[in-house]
N, C-alpha and C positions, 0 to 999 in steps of 0.2 A: 760039828755048831754045823747048820744049815746054812747056803750060804745068803739070803733073802729073812732073815731074823732080826731081831732088833736088839744090841747090846750094849750092857752099859764097863763107860771103863771109866778108869783112876789115875790119874795123874798129881802129883806134886809138882810147888814153885817156889821160893821163896818170894816173890812180893805183888800185888796187887795191879803190878801193873803191866808187868810179866802174862801175869794169868790170863786178863781182862788181852791183853795182843796175841795172846795163843786161841785164846775162845774165842774171837773174835776173826781169826783167821778160820777157823774149820767151823764154826759157818756160814762165814759171808760163801766155805769152797764147796761147802754141804758136802764137808764133811761130819758132820754134827746135826739132831735139828736142834744144839741147845747147853748148853754147857755153861750150869752150875758149879760160882764159883764158892766158896765153903772159905772164911780168914778161919786165924787165929787156933789152928793145926796142930800141935807140938809134933814130932817125929825124930826118934832116937832110932837110932843103924850108929852100927860103928866102917868103919871109913877108915880106910885107911891103917888100921892096926890102931884105932882108937872110935872112941864114943862120941860120939855124938849129939845136941838136943839140938831143935836146930823152933824157929819157929814159923812154918809154913803156911800157904795159900792152897786146898785143897780141889779139881780138877773135878768134874761129876760131866762126867761126858754120854749124852745119849744120840747112838748109829746107829749102823745096822752091819753086819758082815762082814759083807759084801767092800765098804767102804775102808776097812781095818786097813792091811795092807797104806794108801793110804793115807791112811792116821796117820800110817807110826812112819813112814818116812817123810812127812809136814811139820810132823808132832820134833819128830829129829830134828830139821832146820831146823827149829826155830828155838828150838828152850837149850836154856845158857848152862844144862846139867852138864857136867861128863857122860853122868849113865843116867835117864829118865825118866824116870816112875810110870810106865805101861803098863798100867794090871786091866784084863778087863773077861768080861763075870755076865753074861747067860739071860735075861731073861723069863723063865721064864713061867708067867700070867702077868696079866694089869690090863686093865681100861679098852679094850678094847680102842672106843677111838683113841686116845694117846697117842696107841703099840703106831694107829695107824696114821696119826701122825706125823712120830719120828720116821719110817719107812718113807712118809713120803717128799718129808726135809734133807728125805737122803739118798733123791734119787741123783 
């Protein structure tokens, strides 16, 4: 990925309070321009040889590639899970004004 392009990252967490705490820290630290919190996501996964089904909150994090390493470190510090989810996807296209806003707010 280009070191200076917008990306979208995804993470999940088990409480709205923790989701807001992480979102505010990322935006305040300019590691994200915006974080959407989507409630009532059902996650089904295997953990320690058991199939689990949990209600979670999905964080949709808009940032830039240059901020990813610091975002990973901050998420690792703030997230209560043993193995926090963080998946990053490139942004192929979007409205120029919005993409510029993301870049400006993650300098």
